[in-house]
N, C-alpha and C positions, 0 to 999 in steps of 0.2 A: 365754019360757023362755030361759035362758042355757045355753051349752054349758060343758063342763068347763074350758076355757081362761078363759072369763069369770069363773067362780067362783074359779079360782086367782088371777087378777089382783086380784079384789075382796078375797080373803083376804089377799094380800100388802099391799094398800093399807091395809086395816084394821089389820094388824099394824104397819105403819110409822107410821100416824097414832096408833095407841094408844101405841106406844113413845115417840113424840115428846111426846104429851100427858102421859104419866107423868113423863118427864124434866123438862118445863117446870113441871109441878105441884110436883115436889120442889124444884126451884130456886126457884120462887115462894114455896113454904112457908118455906124458910129465909131468903129475902130479907125476906118480910113479918114473920117472927118477929124478926129483928134490928131492924126499924123499928117494931115494935109496931102493925102495921096489921091490925085484925081482918077487914076486908073482903077483904084480900089472902089471909089465911089460909083463909077460907071458899072463895074462888075456887080456891086451890091444892088444897084437898081435893076440890072438884068436878072439877078437871082430872085428878087422880090416879084418882078413882073412874071417871070417864068413860073414861079411857085403859085402865083395867083391864077395863072392860066390853067395850071394843073388842078388846082382846087376847083375851078369852075367846070372843067371837063370831067371831073370825078362825079359830078352830079350832086354834090353836097350843097351847093349854093342855089339850086333852082327851086322853083315853086312846084308843088305837087300838081299833077295833071287834073284838069277839071276845075281849077280855081278861076273864078271870073277875074277879068282884068280891072274891074272897078272895085272900090272898097264897098263893104256892106252899107246899105242905107243911102247910097248915092245912085240915083237913076235919072 
């Protein structure tokens, strides 16, 4: 079991690594697009998708606990 600090450091690491992968994937996509390299396009899409999953798992994209599923004022 990890303590709260270990979870926080892991979350920050996932957020950093996910952001780097998304940026590299976008740059690789445009680079491969200009060169006409289909393998590079596929790898770029995989990098962007993997980075998005890491960002999602880091907890940065979620709603805080206790927030209602409906918007305020609609009941």
